[in-house]
PDB file of N, CA, C and O in Angstrom:
ATOM      1  N   MET A   1      74.616 123.276  98.913  1.00  0.00           N
ATOM      2  CA  MET A   1      74.950 121.827  99.181  1.00  0.00           C
ATOM      3  C   MET A   1      75.068 120.658  98.627  1.00  0.00           C
ATOM      4  O   MET A   1      76.024 119.892  98.744  1.00  0.00           O
ATOM      5  N   GLY A   2      73.908 120.470  97.893  1.00  0.00           N
ATOM      6  CA  GLY A   2      74.048 119.519  96.783  1.00  0.00           C
ATOM      7  C   GLY A   2      75.034 119.426  96.076  1.00  0.00           C
ATOM      8  O   GLY A   2      75.570 118.353  95.799  1.00  0.00           O
ATOM      9  N   VAL A   3      75.550 120.963  95.539  1.00  0.00           N
ATOM     10  CA  VAL A   3      76.133 120.787  94.532  1.00  0.00           C
ATOM     11  C   VAL A   3      77.698 120.451  95.112  1.00  0.00           C
ATOM     12  O   VAL A   3      78.344 119.716  94.365  1.00  0.00           O
ATOM     13  N   ARG A   4      78.446 120.939  96.462  1.00  0.00           N
ATOM     14  CA  ARG A   4      78.966 120.796  97.510  1.00  0.00           C
ATOM     15  C   ARG A   4      79.565 119.124  97.094  1.00  0.00           C
ATOM     16  O   ARG A   4      80.652 118.715  96.688  1.00  0.00           O
ATOM     17  N   LEU A   5      78.350 118.499  97.402  1.00  0.00           N
ATOM     18  CA  LEU A   5      78.488 117.427  98.002  1.00  0.00           C
ATOM     19  C   LEU A   5      78.348 116.260  96.470  1.00  0.00           C
ATOM     20  O   LEU A   5      78.584 115.073  96.691  1.00  0.00           O
ATOM     21  N   ARG A   6      78.113 116.521  95.557  1.00  0.00           N
ATOM     22  CA  ARG A   6      78.051 116.469  94.165  1.00  0.00           C
ATOM     23  C   ARG A   6      79.666 116.517  93.560  1.00  0.00           C
ATOM     24  O   ARG A   6      80.268 115.544  93.106  1.00  0.00           O
ATOM     25  N   ASP A   7      80.221 117.984  93.687  1.00  0.00           N
ATOM     26  CA  ASP A   7      81.409 117.581  93.258  1.00  0.00           C
ATOM     27  C   ASP A   7      82.691 116.660  94.216  1.00  0.00           C
ATOM     28  O   ASP A   7      83.696 116.107  93.770  1.00  0.00           O
ATOM     29  N   ALA A   8      82.328 116.727  95.300  1.00  0.00           N
ATOM     30  CA  ALA A   8      83.134 115.785  96.196  1.00  0.00           C
ATOM     31  C   ALA A   8      83.016 114.623  95.624  1.00  0.00           C
ATOM     32  O   ALA A   8      84.041 114.039  95.274  1.00  0.00           O
ATOM     33  N   LYS A   9      82.026 114.173  95.458  1.00  0.00           N
ATOM     34  CA  LYS A   9      81.798 112.665  95.174  1.00  0.00           C
ATOM     35  C   LYS A   9      82.304 112.291  93.708  1.00  0.00           C
ATOM     36  O   LYS A   9      82.506 111.126  93.368  1.00  0.00           O
ATOM     37  N   GLU A  10      82.498 113.452  92.828  1.00  0.00           N
ATOM     38  CA  GLU A  10      82.598 112.987  91.182  1.00  0.00           C
ATOM     39  C   GLU A  10      84.763 113.328  91.854  1.00  0.00           C
ATOM     40  O   GLU A  10      85.712 112.874  91.215  1.00  0.00           O
ATOM     41  N   ARG A  11      84.852 113.804  92.598  1.00  0.00           N
ATOM     42  CA  ARG A  11      86.428 113.983  92.621  1.00  0.00           C
ATOM     43  C   ARG A  11      86.913 112.712  93.916  1.00  0.00           C
ATOM     44  O   ARG A  11      88.096 112.643  94.248  1.00  0.00           O
ATOM     45  N   VAL A  12      86.065 111.960  94.427  1.00  0.00           N
ATOM     46  CA  VAL A  12      86.326 110.737  95.208  1.00  0.00           C
ATOM     47  C   VAL A  12      86.087 109.640  94.097  1.00  0.00           C
ATOM     48  O   VAL A  12      86.662 108.558  94.219  1.00  0.00           O
ATOM     49  N   LEU A  13      85.118 109.919  92.833  1.00  0.00           N
ATOM     50  CA  LEU A  13      85.126 108.648  92.088  1.00  0.00           C
ATOM     51  C   LEU A  13      86.816 108.954  91.191  1.00  0.00           C
ATOM     52  O   LEU A  13      87.555 108.011  90.909  1.00  0.00           O
ATOM     53  N   ASP A  14      87.086 110.082  90.938  1.00  0.00           N
ATOM     54  CA  ASP A  14      87.967 110.186  90.017  1.00  0.00           C
ATOM     55  C   ASP A  14      89.771 109.773  90.632  1.00  0.00           C
ATOM     56  O   ASP A  14      90.841 109.506  90.084  1.00  0.00           O
ATOM     57  N   LEU A  15      89.315 109.913  91.930  1.00  0.00           N
ATOM     58  CA  LEU A  15      90.670 109.644  92.773  1.00  0.00           C
ATOM     59  C   LEU A  15      90.418 107.980  92.846  1.00  0.00           C
ATOM     60  O   LEU A  15      91.304 107.211  93.220  1.00  0.00           O
ATOM     61  N   GLU A  16      89.393 107.647  92.530  1.00  0.00           N
ATOM     62  CA  GLU A  16      89.257 106.039  92.855  1.00  0.00           C
ATOM     63  C   GLU A  16      89.857 105.187  91.507  1.00  0.00           C
ATOM     64  O   GLU A  16      90.642 104.239  91.454  1.00  0.00           O
ATOM     65  N   ALA A  17      89.250 105.828  90.601  1.00  0.00           N
ATOM     66  CA  ALA A  17      89.493 105.564  89.364  1.00  0.00           C
ATOM     67  C   ALA A  17      91.071 105.560  89.173  1.00  0.00           C
ATOM     68  O   ALA A  17      91.648 104.484  89.017  1.00  0.00           O
ATOM     69  N   ALA A  18      91.838 106.875  89.185  1.00  0.00           N
ATOM     70  CA  ALA A  18      93.725 107.275  89.318  1.00  0.00           C
ATOM     71  C   ALA A  18      94.118 105.790  90.218  1.00  0.00           C
ATOM     72  O   ALA A  18      94.868 104.937  89.744  1.00  0.00           O
ATOM     73  N   VAL A  19      93.541 105.679  91.433  1.00  0.00           N
ATOM     74  CA  VAL A  19      94.412 104.630  92.167  1.00  0.00           C
ATOM     75  C   VAL A  19      93.941 103.697  91.551  1.00  0.00           C
ATOM     76  O   VAL A  19      94.495 103.002  92.402  1.00  0.00           O
ATOM     77  N   VAL A  20      93.455 102.975  90.901  1.00  0.00           N
ATOM     78  CA  VAL A  20      92.869 101.655  89.983  1.00  0.00           C
ATOM     79  C   VAL A  20      93.908 101.301  88.883  1.00  0.00           C
ATOM     80  O   VAL A  20      94.490 100.307  88.450  1.00  0.00           O
ATOM     81  N   ASP A  21      93.826 102.801  88.634  1.00  0.00           N
ATOM     82  CA  ASP A  21      94.879 102.246  87.488  1.00  0.00           C
ATOM     83  C   ASP A  21      96.467 101.983  87.946  1.00  0.00           C
ATOM     84  O   ASP A  21      97.168 101.076  87.498  1.00  0.00           O
ATOM     85  N   LYS A  22      96.812 102.812  88.773  1.00  0.00           N
ATOM     86  CA  LYS A  22      98.345 102.740  89.135  1.00  0.00           C
ATOM     87  C   LYS A  22      98.498 101.200  89.785  1.00  0.00           C
ATOM     88  O   LYS A  22      99.364 100.350  89.574  1.00  0.00           O
ATOM     89  N   THR A  23      96.866 101.162  90.992  1.00  0.00           N
ATOM     90  CA  THR A  23      97.351  99.517  91.116  1.00  0.00           C
ATOM     91  C   THR A  23      97.045  98.324  90.073  1.00  0.00           C
ATOM     92  O   THR A  23      97.307  97.215  90.539  1.00  0.00           O
ATOM     93  N   LYS A  24      96.693  98.327  89.149  1.00  0.00           N
ATOM     94  CA  LYS A  24      96.788  97.870  87.761  1.00  0.00           C
ATOM     95  C   LYS A  24      98.156  97.718  87.122  1.00  0.00           C
ATOM     96  O   LYS A  24      98.818  96.684  87.031  1.00  0.00           O
ATOM     97  N   ALA A  25      98.470  98.977  86.683  1.00  0.00           N
ATOM     98  CA  ALA A  25      99.856  99.296  86.321  1.00  0.00           C
ATOM     99  C   ALA A  25     101.331  98.428  87.052  1.00  0.00           C
ATOM    100  O   ALA A  25     102.175  97.830  86.385  1.00  0.00           O
ATOM    101  N   ALA A  26     101.329  98.591  88.781  1.00  0.00           N
ATOM    102  CA  ALA A  26     102.029  97.785  89.125  1.00  0.00           C
ATOM    103  C   ALA A  26     101.910  96.596  89.253  1.00  0.00           C
ATOM    104  O   ALA A  26     102.968  96.085  89.620  1.00  0.00           O
ATOM    105  N   ALA A  27     100.814  95.651  89.073  1.00  0.00           N
ATOM    106  CA  ALA A  27     100.464  94.628  89.167  1.00  0.00           C
ATOM    107  C   ALA A  27     101.267  93.977  88.084  1.00  0.00           C
ATOM    108  O   ALA A  27     101.939  92.952  88.202  1.00  0.00           O
ATOM    109  N   ARG A  28     101.072  94.875  86.772  1.00  0.00           N
ATOM    110  CA  ARG A  28     101.620  94.223  85.147  1.00  0.00           C
ATOM    111  C   ARG A  28     102.892  94.544  85.575  1.00  0.00           C
ATOM    112  O   ARG A  28     103.648  93.578  85.465  1.00  0.00           O
ATOM    113  N   ALA A  29     103.385  95.482  85.997  1.00  0.00           N
ATOM    114  CA  ALA A  29     104.784  95.366  86.116  1.00  0.00           C
ATOM    115  C   ALA A  29     105.650  94.718  87.099  1.00  0.00           C
ATOM    116  O   ALA A  29     106.874  94.591  87.116  1.00  0.00           O
ATOM    117  N   THR A  30     105.115  94.493  87.580  1.00  0.00           N
ATOM    118  CA  THR A  30     105.258  92.882  88.728  1.00  0.00           C
ATOM    119  C   THR A  30     105.319  92.164  88.183  1.00  0.00           C
ATOM    120  O   THR A  30     106.523  92.056  87.951  1.00  0.00           O
ATOM    121  N   ASP A  31     104.830  91.450  87.710  1.00  0.00           N
ATOM    122  CA  ASP A  31     104.427  90.175  86.460  1.00  0.00           C
ATOM    123  C   ASP A  31     105.046  90.494  85.749  1.00  0.00           C
ATOM    124  O   ASP A  31     105.975  89.695  85.875  1.00  0.00           O
ATOM    125  N   ASP A  32     105.384  91.326  84.748  1.00  0.00           N
ATOM    126  CA  ASP A  32     106.430  91.248  83.599  1.00  0.00           C
ATOM    127  C   ASP A  32     107.904  90.877  84.369  1.00  0.00           C
ATOM    128  O   ASP A  32     108.505  89.842  84.081  1.00  0.00           O
ATOM    129  N   PHE A  33     108.487  91.972  85.521  1.00  0.00           N
ATOM    130  CA  PHE A  33     109.510  91.384  86.609  1.00  0.00           C
ATOM    131  C   PHE A  33     110.054  90.094  86.666  1.00  0.00           C
ATOM    132  O   PHE A  33     111.062  89.459  86.354  1.00  0.00           O
ATOM    133  N   VAL A  34     108.649  89.946  87.344  1.00  0.00           N
ATOM    134  CA  VAL A  34     108.950  88.369  87.876  1.00  0.00           C
ATOM    135  C   VAL A  34     108.787  87.022  86.366  1.00  0.00           C
ATOM    136  O   VAL A  34     109.042  85.817  86.363  1.00  0.00           O
ATOM    137  N   HIS A  35     108.309  87.862  85.358  1.00  0.00           N
ATOM    138  CA  HIS A  35     108.650  86.535  84.275  1.00  0.00           C
ATOM    139  C   HIS A  35     110.058  87.121  83.182  1.00  0.00           C
ATOM    140  O   HIS A  35     110.516  86.788  82.089  1.00  0.00           O
ATOM    141  N   GLU A  36     110.257  87.795  83.862  1.00  0.00           N
ATOM    142  CA  GLU A  36     111.973  88.141  82.743  1.00  0.00           C
ATOM    143  C   GLU A  36     112.718  87.590  84.313  1.00  0.00           C
ATOM    144  O   GLU A  36     113.475  86.626  84.421  1.00  0.00           O
ATOM    145  N   GLN A  37     112.417  88.184  85.045  1.00  0.00           N
ATOM    146  CA  GLN A  37     113.806  87.823  86.051  1.00  0.00           C
ATOM    147  C   GLN A  37     113.375  86.595  86.903  1.00  0.00           C
ATOM    148  O   GLN A  37     113.180  87.225  87.942  1.00  0.00           O
ATOM    149  N   PRO A  38     113.135  85.549  87.173  1.00  0.00           N
ATOM    150  CA  PRO A  38     112.312  85.109  87.725  1.00  0.00           C
ATOM    151  C   PRO A  38     113.329  84.704  89.190  1.00  0.00           C
ATOM    152  O   PRO A  38     112.878  84.658  90.334  1.00  0.00           O
ATOM    153  N   TRP A  39     114.416  84.506  88.897  1.00  0.00           N
ATOM    154  CA  TRP A  39     115.477  83.949  90.300  1.00  0.00           C
ATOM    155  C   TRP A  39     115.568  85.257  90.975  1.00  0.00           C
ATOM    156  O   TRP A  39     115.581  85.422  92.195  1.00  0.00           O
ATOM    157  N   LYS A  40     115.613  85.932  90.306  1.00  0.00           N
ATOM    158  CA  LYS A  40     115.722  87.666  90.932  1.00  0.00           C
ATOM    159  C   LYS A  40     114.644  87.891  91.838  1.00  0.00           C
ATOM    160  O   LYS A  40     114.919  88.053  93.027  1.00  0.00           O
ATOM    161  N   ALA A  41     113.204  87.932  91.374  1.00  0.00           N
ATOM    162  CA  ALA A  41     112.162  87.820  91.903  1.00  0.00           C
ATOM    163  C   ALA A  41     112.004  87.188  93.487  1.00  0.00           C
ATOM    164  O   ALA A  41     111.409  87.656  94.458  1.00  0.00           O
ATOM    165  N   VAL A  42     112.863  85.810  93.319  1.00  0.00           N
ATOM    166  CA  VAL A  42     112.539  84.858  94.081  1.00  0.00           C
ATOM    167  C   VAL A  42     113.593  85.453  95.798  1.00  0.00           C
ATOM    168  O   VAL A  42     113.243  85.483  96.977  1.00  0.00           O
ATOM    169  N   GLY A  43     114.768  85.788  95.185  1.00  0.00           N
ATOM    170  CA  GLY A  43     115.712  86.178  96.131  1.00  0.00           C
ATOM    171  C   GLY A  43     114.981  87.603  96.654  1.00  0.00           C
ATOM    172  O   GLY A  43     115.219  88.036  97.781  1.00  0.00           O
ATOM    173  N   VAL A  44     114.152  88.225  95.811  1.00  0.00           N
ATOM    174  CA  VAL A  44     113.930  89.482  96.482  1.00  0.00           C
ATOM    175  C   VAL A  44     112.689  89.416  97.688  1.00  0.00           C
ATOM    176  O   VAL A  44     112.461  90.211  98.600  1.00  0.00           O
ATOM    177  N   ALA A  45     112.094  88.333  97.366  1.00  0.00           N
ATOM    178  CA  ALA A  45     111.018  87.725  98.177  1.00  0.00           C
ATOM    179  C   ALA A  45     111.738  87.257  99.250  1.00  0.00           C
ATOM    180  O   ALA A  45     111.340  87.661 100.343  1.00  0.00           O
ATOM    181  N   ALA A  46     112.795  86.435  99.246  1.00  0.00           N
ATOM    182  CA  ALA A  46     113.297  85.587 100.414  1.00  0.00           C
ATOM    183  C   ALA A  46     114.024  86.490 101.673  1.00  0.00           C
ATOM    184  O   ALA A  46     114.201  86.183 102.852  1.00  0.00           O
ATOM    185  N   ALA A  47     114.387  87.800 100.879  1.00  0.00           N
ATOM    186  CA  ALA A  47     115.054  88.579 101.648  1.00  0.00           C
ATOM    187  C   ALA A  47     114.219  89.350 102.163  1.00  0.00           C
ATOM    188  O   ALA A  47     114.497  89.977 103.185  1.00  0.00           O
ATOM    189  N   LEU A  48     113.089  89.445 101.582  1.00  0.00           N
ATOM    190  CA  LEU A  48     111.832  90.786 102.443  1.00  0.00           C
ATOM    191  C   LEU A  48     111.645  89.415 103.184  1.00  0.00           C
ATOM    192  O   LEU A  48     112.257  89.701 104.213  1.00  0.00           O
ATOM    193  N   GLY A  49     111.237  88.170 103.366  1.00  0.00           N
ATOM    194  CA  GLY A  49     109.917  88.088 104.397  1.00  0.00           C
ATOM    195  C   GLY A  49     111.483  87.770 105.506  1.00  0.00           C
ATOM    196  O   GLY A  49     111.370  87.958 106.718  1.00  0.00           O
ATOM    197  N   LEU A  50     112.600  87.378 105.018  1.00  0.00           N
ATOM    198  CA  LEU A  50     113.506  87.140 105.918  1.00  0.00           C
ATOM    199  C   LEU A  50     113.928  88.486 106.806  1.00  0.00           C
ATOM    200  O   LEU A  50     114.514  88.314 107.875  1.00  0.00           O
ATOM    201  N   ALA A  51     113.542  90.158 106.225  1.00  0.00           N
ATOM    202  CA  ALA A  51     113.507  91.113 107.109  1.00  0.00           C
ATOM    203  C   ALA A  51     112.611  91.243 107.910  1.00  0.00           C
ATOM    204  O   ALA A  51     112.756  91.661 109.059  1.00  0.00           O
ATOM    205  N   LEU A  52     111.545  90.889 107.382  1.00  0.00           N
ATOM    206  CA  LEU A  52     110.177  90.828 108.227  1.00  0.00           C
ATOM    207  C   LEU A  52     110.458  89.607 109.410  1.00  0.00           C
ATOM    208  O   LEU A  52     110.912  90.030 110.473  1.00  0.00           O
ATOM    209  N   GLY A  53     110.309  88.669 109.342  1.00  0.00           N
ATOM    210  CA  GLY A  53     110.918  87.762 110.492  1.00  0.00           C
ATOM    211  C   GLY A  53     111.580  87.819 110.923  1.00  0.00           C
ATOM    212  O   GLY A  53     111.544  86.945 111.789  1.00  0.00           O
ATOM    213  N   VAL A  54     112.840  88.646 111.011  1.00  0.00           N
ATOM    214  CA  VAL A  54     113.690  89.721 111.729  1.00  0.00           C
ATOM    215  C   VAL A  54     112.806  90.484 112.622  1.00  0.00           C
ATOM    216  O   VAL A  54     112.790  90.022 113.762  1.00  0.00           O
ATOM    217  N   LEU A  55     112.191  91.344 112.468  1.00  0.00           N
ATOM    218  CA  LEU A  55     111.948  92.637 112.770  1.00  0.00           C
ATOM    219  C   LEU A  55     110.804  92.040 113.461  1.00  0.00           C
ATOM    220  O   LEU A  55     110.808  92.315 114.660  1.00  0.00           O
ATOM    221  N   ILE A  56     109.721  91.230 113.039  1.00  0.00           N
ATOM    222  CA  ILE A  56     108.596  90.851 114.020  1.00  0.00           C
ATOM    223  C   ILE A  56     109.334  89.575 115.253  1.00  0.00           C
ATOM    224  O   ILE A  56     108.957  89.578 116.425  1.00  0.00           O
ATOM    225  N   GLY A  57     110.281  88.675 114.789  1.00  0.00           N
ATOM    226  CA  GLY A  57     111.452  88.088 115.728  1.00  0.00           C
ATOM    227  C   GLY A  57     111.407  88.708 117.101  1.00  0.00           C
ATOM    228  O   GLY A  57     110.975  88.130 118.099  1.00  0.00           O
ATOM    229  N   ARG A  58     111.949  90.088 117.065  1.00  0.00           N
ATOM    230  CA  ARG A  58     112.575  91.082 118.018  1.00  0.00           C
ATOM    231  C   ARG A  58     111.391  90.897 118.826  1.00  0.00           C
ATOM    232  O   ARG A  58     111.464  90.071 119.736  1.00  0.00           O
ATOM    233  N   ARG A  59     110.183  91.605 118.623  1.00  0.00           N
ATOM    234  CA  ARG A  59     109.230  91.676 119.740  1.00  0.00           C
ATOM    235  C   ARG A  59     108.715  90.715 121.105  1.00  0.00           C
ATOM    236  O   ARG A  59     107.840  91.135 121.861  1.00  0.00           O
TER     237      ARG A  59
END
């Protein structure tokens, strides 16, 4: 039982590291996009905010 638990813990830690790496990569990509295309980023944020407002307002 101890070996299985240790293996499961290693898999969880590996998965956590992979998720952290992917999250950091996504944050870097977003930061790069915002710096390269600030007005597009503002437009995307406004469109998402409007869509979210419409969806929430329907309830």
